[in-house]
C-alpha positions as CSV (number, residue, x, y, z in Angstrom):
1,X,81.5,-4.1,-28.9
2,X,78.1,-2.8,-30.0
3,X,77.2,-6.2,-31.5
4,X,78.0,-7.8,-28.2
5,X,75.9,-5.4,-26.2
6,X,73.0,-5.9,-28.6
7,X,73.3,-9.6,-28.3
8,X,73.2,-9.4,-24.5
9,X,70.1,-7.1,-24.5
10,X,68.4,-9.5,-26.9
11,X,69.1,-12.4,-24.6
12,X,67.9,-10.6,-21.6
13,X,64.7,-9.6,-23.4
14,X,64.2,-13.2,-24.5
15,X,64.7,-14.4,-21.0
16,X,62.1,-11.9,-19.7
17,X,59.6,-13.0,-22.3
18,X,60.1,-16.6,-21.4
19,X,59.9,-15.9,-17.7
20,X,56.6,-13.9,-18.2
21,X,55.1,-16.8,-20.1
22,X,55.9,-19.1,-17.2
23,X,54.0,-16.9,-14.7
24,X,50.2,-16.5,-14.4
25,X,47.9,-15.1,-11.8
26,X,44.8,-17.0,-10.5
27,X,41.9,-14.7,-9.6
28,X,39.7,-15.8,-6.7
29,X,36.7,-15.7,-9.0
30,X,38.3,-18.1,-11.5
31,X,39.5,-21.6,-12.0
32,X,42.9,-22.0,-13.8
33,X,43.1,-25.1,-15.9
34,X,46.7,-26.0,-17.0
35,X,47.1,-27.9,-20.3
36,X,50.2,-29.9,-21.1
37,X,50.4,-30.7,-24.8
38,X,46.6,-30.6,-25.1
39,X,45.7,-32.6,-22.0
40,X,44.5,-31.2,-18.7
41,X,47.4,-31.5,-16.3
42,X,46.2,-29.5,-13.3
43,X,43.3,-27.4,-12.0
44,X,44.3,-24.5,-9.8
45,X,41.6,-23.1,-7.5
46,X,43.8,-21.2,-5.0
47,X,44.3,-17.6,-5.9
48,X,47.8,-16.1,-6.3
49,X,50.9,-16.1,-8.6
50,X,51.6,-19.5,-10.1
51,X,54.3,-21.0,-12.3
52,X,54.1,-23.3,-15.4
53,X,56.2,-24.3,-18.4
54,X,56.3,-21.9,-21.3
55,X,54.1,-22.5,-24.4
56,X,53.8,-24.8,-26.2
57,X,54.6,-27.1,-23.4
58,X,51.9,-25.8,-21.1
59,X,48.9,-23.4,-21.5
60,X,46.4,-21.9,-19.1
61,X,42.6,-21.5,-19.5
62,X,40.4,-19.7,-17.0
63,X,36.8,-20.7,-16.0
64,X,34.4,-18.6,-14.0
65,X,33.7,-20.1,-10.6
66,X,30.9,-17.6,-9.6
67,X,27.2,-18.4,-9.6
68,X,25.8,-17.9,-13.2
69,X,22.2,-17.3,-14.3
70,X,20.5,-19.2,-17.1
71,X,17.2,-17.6,-18.2
72,X,14.5,-19.2,-20.3
73,X,15.3,-18.3,-23.9
74,X,11.7,-18.2,-25.1
75,X,8.2,-18.8,-23.8
76,X,7.0,-22.3,-24.7
77,X,3.5,-23.5,-23.9
78,X,3.2,-26.3,-21.3
79,X,0.0,-28.4,-20.7
80,X,-1.2,-28.9,-17.2
81,X,-3.1,-31.9,-15.8
82,X,-6.4,-30.1,-16.9
83,X,-5.1,-29.8,-20.5
84,X,-4.7,-26.0,-20.0
85,X,-1.8,-24.2,-21.7
86,X,0.6,-22.2,-19.6
87,X,3.6,-20.2,-20.5
88,X,6.4,-20.2,-17.8
89,X,9.4,-17.9,-17.6
90,X,12.1,-19.5,-15.4
91,X,15.7,-19.0,-14.4
92,X,18.4,-21.4,-13.1
93,X,21.3,-20.4,-10.8
94,X,24.3,-22.7,-11.4
95,X,28.1,-22.8,-11.0
96,X,31.0,-24.9,-12.1
97,X,32.2,-27.4,-9.5
98,X,34.3,-29.9,-11.5
99,X,36.3,-28.0,-14.2
100,X,37.7,-31.3,-15.7
101,X,34.2,-32.7,-16.2
102,X,32.9,-29.4,-17.4
103,X,35.6,-29.1,-20.1
104,X,35.3,-32.7,-21.2
105,X,31.5,-32.2,-21.8
106,X,31.2,-28.6,-22.8
107,X,34.6,-27.2,-23.7
108,X,35.8,-23.9,-22.2
109,X,32.8,-21.9,-23.5
110,X,30.0,-21.4,-20.9
111,X,27.5,-20.8,-23.7
112,X,27.9,-24.4,-24.8
113,X,26.8,-25.6,-21.4
114,X,23.9,-23.2,-21.3
115,X,22.7,-24.4,-24.8
116,X,22.8,-28.0,-23.7
117,X,21.2,-27.3,-20.3
118,X,18.3,-25.2,-21.5
119,X,16.3,-28.1,-23.1
120,X,16.9,-30.3,-20.1
121,X,15.5,-27.6,-17.8
122,X,12.5,-27.1,-20.1
123,X,11.8,-30.9,-20.1
124,X,12.0,-31.0,-16.3
125,X,9.4,-28.2,-16.1
126,X,7.2,-30.0,-18.6
127,X,7.2,-33.1,-16.4
128,X,6.5,-31.2,-13.2
129,X,3.7,-29.0,-14.6
130,X,1.8,-31.7,-16.5
131,X,1.3,-33.5,-13.1
132,X,-0.4,-30.5,-11.6
133,X,-3.4,-28.2,-12.1
134,X,-3.4,-24.6,-13.0
135,X,-4.2,-23.6,-9.5
136,X,-1.3,-25.7,-8.2
137,X,1.2,-24.2,-10.6
138,X,0.1,-20.7,-9.9
139,X,-0.1,-20.8,-6.1
140,X,-0.4,-23.9,-3.9
141,X,2.3,-26.1,-5.5
142,X,4.6,-23.5,-7.0
143,X,7.4,-24.3,-4.6
144,X,7.0,-28.0,-5.2
145,X,7.4,-27.4,-8.9
146,X,10.7,-25.6,-8.5
147,X,12.0,-28.2,-6.0
148,X,11.0,-31.0,-8.4
149,X,12.8,-29.4,-11.3
150,X,15.9,-28.9,-9.2
151,X,15.9,-32.5,-8.1
152,X,15.5,-33.7,-11.7
153,X,18.5,-31.6,-12.8
154,X,20.8,-32.9,-10.1
155,X,22.1,-36.0,-12.0
156,X,22.5,-34.1,-15.3
157,X,24.3,-31.3,-13.5
158,X,26.9,-33.8,-12.2
159,X,27.5,-35.0,-15.8
160,X,28.0,-31.4,-16.8
161,X,30.5,-30.8,-14.0
162,X,28.2,-28.1,-12.5
163,X,25.9,-27.6,-9.5
164,X,22.4,-26.3,-9.7
165,X,22.1,-23.8,-6.9
166,X,18.5,-22.7,-7.4
167,X,15.5,-22.9,-9.7
168,X,13.0,-20.1,-9.8
169,X,9.7,-19.4,-11.7
170,X,9.7,-15.7,-12.7
171,X,6.2,-15.6,-14.3
172,X,3.3,-17.9,-15.1
173,X,0.7,-16.9,-17.6
174,X,-1.9,-18.3,-19.9
175,X,-1.1,-18.5,-23.6
176,X,-2.7,-15.9,-25.8
177,X,-5.7,-18.0,-27.0
178,X,-6.4,-19.1,-23.4
179,X,-6.1,-15.6,-22.0
180,X,-8.8,-14.3,-24.3
181,X,-11.3,-17.0,-23.2
182,X,-10.4,-16.5,-19.6
183,X,-11.0,-12.7,-19.9
184,X,-14.3,-13.3,-21.6
185,X,-15.4,-15.8,-18.8
186,X,-14.3,-13.3,-16.1
187,X,-16.3,-10.5,-17.9
188,X,-19.4,-12.7,-18.1
189,X,-19.0,-13.7,-14.5
190,X,-18.7,-10.0,-13.4
191,X,-21.8,-9.1,-15.5
192,X,-23.7,-11.9,-13.9
193,X,-22.8,-10.7,-10.4
194,X,-23.6,-7.1,-11.4
195,X,-27.1,-8.1,-12.7
196,X,-27.7,-10.0,-9.5
197,X,-26.8,-7.0,-7.4
198,X,-29.0,-4.8,-9.6
199,X,-32.0,-7.2,-9.2
200,X,-31.4,-7.4,-5.4
201,X,-31.2,-3.6,-5.2
202,X,-34.4,-3.1,-7.3
203,X,-36.3,-5.6,-5.1
204,X,-35.1,-3.9,-1.9
205,X,-35.9,-0.5,-3.4
206,X,-39.5,-1.6,-4.1
207,X,-39.8,-3.0,-0.6
208,X,-38.6,0.3,0.9
209,X,-40.9,2.3,-1.3
210,X,-43.9,0.1,-0.4
211,X,-43.1,0.4,3.3
212,X,-42.7,4.2,3.0
213,X,-46.1,4.5,1.2
214,X,-47.7,2.4,3.9
215,X,-46.2,4.5,6.7
216,X,-47.3,7.6,4.8
217,X,-50.9,6.4,4.5
218,X,-51.0,5.4,8.2
219,X,-49.6,8.8,9.2
220,X,-52.1,10.7,7.0
221,X,-55.0,8.6,8.3
222,X,-54.0,9.2,11.9
223,X,-53.6,12.9,11.3
224,X,-57.0,13.1,9.6
225,X,-58.6,11.2,12.5
226,X,-56.9,13.6,15.0
227,X,-58.0,16.6,12.9
228,X,-61.6,15.4,12.8
229,X,-61.6,14.7,16.5
230,X,-60.3,18.2,17.2
231,X,-62.7,19.7,14.8
232,X,-65.6,17.9,16.3
233,X,-64.6,19.0,19.8
234,X,-64.2,22.6,18.5
235,X,-67.6,22.5,16.8
236,X,-69.2,21.1,20.0
237,X,-67.6,23.9,22.1
238,X,-68.7,26.5,19.5
239,X,-72.3,25.2,19.5
240,X,-72.3,25.2,23.3
241,X,-71.1,28.8,23.3
242,X,-73.6,29.9,20.7
243,X,-76.4,28.2,22.6
244,X,-75.3,29.9,25.8
245,X,-75.1,33.3,24.2
246,X,-78.3,33.0,22.3
247,X,-80.1,31.7,25.3
248,X,-79.3,34.9,27.2
249,X,-80.6,37.2,24.4
250,X,-83.1,35.6,22.0
251,X,-83.7,38.8,20.0
252,X,-80.0,39.2,19.4
253,X,-79.8,35.6,18.3
254,X,-82.7,36.2,15.9
255,X,-81.0,39.3,14.6
256,X,-77.6,37.6,14.2
257,X,-79.2,34.6,12.3
258,X,-81.0,37.0,10.0
259,X,-77.7,38.8,9.2
260,X,-76.1,35.4,8.4
261,X,-79.0,34.6,6.1
262,X,-78.7,37.9,4.3
263,X,-74.9,37.4,3.9
264,X,-75.5,34.0,2.4
265,X,-78.4,35.2,0.2
266,X,-76.7,38.3,-1.2
267,X,-73.2,36.8,-1.7
268,X,-73.0,37.5,-5.4
269,X,-74.0,40.9,-6.9
270,X,-75.4,39.2,-10.0
271,X,-78.0,37.2,-8.1
272,X,-81.6,38.3,-8.5
273,X,-84.3,37.6,-5.9
274,X,-88.1,38.3,-6.1
275,X,-89.3,38.5,-2.5
276,X,-92.1,40.3,-0.9
277,X,-90.5,43.1,1.2
278,X,-93.2,42.6,3.8
279,X,-92.3,39.0,4.3
280,X,-90.7,37.7,7.5
281,X,-87.3,37.4,5.7
282,X,-86.8,41.1,5.8
283,X,-88.2,41.6,9.3
284,X,-84.7,42.4,10.7
285,X,-84.2,45.1,8.0
286,X,-87.4,46.7,8.8
287,X,-86.2,47.1,12.4
288,X,-88.7,44.8,13.9
289,X,-87.8,42.6,16.7
290,X,-88.0,38.9,16.9
291,X,-91.5,37.3,16.5
292,X,-93.3,36.5,19.6
293,X,-92.9,33.1,20.9
294,X,-95.8,30.7,20.4
295,X,-97.9,30.0,23.4
296,X,-97.1,26.7,25.1
């Protein structure tokens, strides 16, 4: 009895294992490729629970149907139409559209397709870049370069069983030896511009200083002229006042002039003068009045 129960349990277990090997689930992000004795029998794209024959009669392999990214593996120099060397980092967006063709050309490993596609993409970039100048690749014709590469990849992509969704240039730079010469040229150009600005500034500074000196001389000359004019008018008024005052009292005028003469003569204490005390010079000191006017 126990042997019979064990045999039944073993049979049920075997049936469950066989039934589970006949079922598989297709994810919406995958293709299911059904093999029958080593040949592709069916490609299933619809998601859900599916049935097949148990191994070794049928096997299932899954392929990713999402958009995949291929990056440039290394920076390789490319020559432009001007014989300048550029280094371009790129990426390609692609996806599997024909699983049968993809497997026939690349197997089930995506890396095989990427290894074969990389040199083709690099060759397409070489052909597009060598037709253009550095300026075109960097700015004006950058979109055309990417469109041209994508167009060149279209036929090869069909042979691979894939579709190239997009091609992008991530970075464009000069190679190391070109970069140094470009930096040196930029440095010399900036120095030249700086020297021109310094020369222009020095010339303008000299012009401003010369104009300021001229204006200063003009202002000083005008001020001196005005000062001399005012001084002359003051001296004339003073002379008129003196003449009017002295005309009213000639003796006072003589006395005042004598005092001025004494002040000028005895300005320094160390001066020595030998003069006759009875001379006319000391007349005011002796208390005498002004000399009599000569008869007309």
